[in-house]
C-alpha positions in Angstrom: 131.1 -86.1 176.8 129.6 -83.2 178.3 131.4 -79.6 178.3 133.5 -80.4 181.6 135.2 -83.9 180.0 133.2 -86.0 182.2 130.4 -88.8 180.8 126.6 -87.5 181.4 125.3 -89.0 184.8 123.5 -92.4 184.1 119.7 -92.7 185.3 120.7 -94.7 188.4 123.6 -92.0 189.4 121.0 -89.6 189.1 118.7 -91.3 191.4 121.4 -91.7 194.0 122.3 -88.3 193.7 118.3 -87.0 194.3 118.4 -90.1 197.3 121.7 -88.9 198.8 119.9 -84.8 198.7 116.7 -85.8 200.3 118.2 -88.1 203.0 120.9 -85.0 204.1 117.5 -82.9 203.9 115.7 -85.1 206.4 118.7 -85.0 208.5 118.5 -81.6 208.8 115.1 -80.8 209.7 115.5 -83.3 212.2 118.3 -81.5 213.6 116.2 -78.2 213.7 112.8 -79.8 214.8 114.7 -81.5 217.6 116.4 -78.0 218.8 113.1 -76.1 218.4 114.4 -73.5 215.6 112.6 -72.0 212.9 114.1 -72.7 209.1 115.4 -68.4 210.0 117.3 -69.4 213.2 119.1 -72.5 211.2 119.2 -69.5 208.4 121.5 -67.3 210.7 123.6 -70.0 211.8 124.3 -71.2 208.9 125.4 -67.8 207.5 127.6 -67.8 210.9 128.9 -71.0 209.9 129.1 -70.7 206.0 130.3 -67.0 206.0 127.8 -66.0 203.7 124.3 -65.3 203.9 121.7 -67.5 203.6 117.7 -67.0 203.5 115.5 -69.3 205.2 114.2 -70.8 201.1 117.3 -72.0 201.2 117.3 -73.9 204.5 113.8 -75.1 202.8 115.3 -76.4 199.7 117.9 -78.1 201.9 115.3 -79.8 203.8 113.3 -80.9 200.8 116.2 -82.0 198.7 115.6 -80.0 196.1 119.3 -78.5 196.5 122.1 -80.4 198.0 122.9 -79.6 201.8 126.5 -78.2 202.5 128.6 -80.9 204.4 129.5 -78.4 206.8 126.0 -77.7 207.5 125.4 -81.2 208.2 128.3 -81.2 210.1 127.2 -78.1 212.4 123.6 -80.3 212.4 125.2 -83.3 213.7 127.0 -81.6 215.8 123.8 -79.5 218.0 121.8 -82.8 218.0 124.7 -84.2 220.2 125.3 -80.9 222.0 121.3 -81.1 223.4 120.3 -84.7 223.1 
């Protein structure tokens, strides 16, 4: 057991999480590029959407799947793509 009382993830579960992060990141990048925005511009929009400071490095980490993309930003990306496509 881990310290949080949950069993450790299996290798398959870890792989699924990585694949989801990368797919979500690809969604963010596609939305940003379709809108003609820079990572810095998305960081500014993210700061408004999430109510906290976001750097362009954070946006890069989302897009590459190094860290998970916040659900609110995936919703933002979907809404922006629908609005401008």
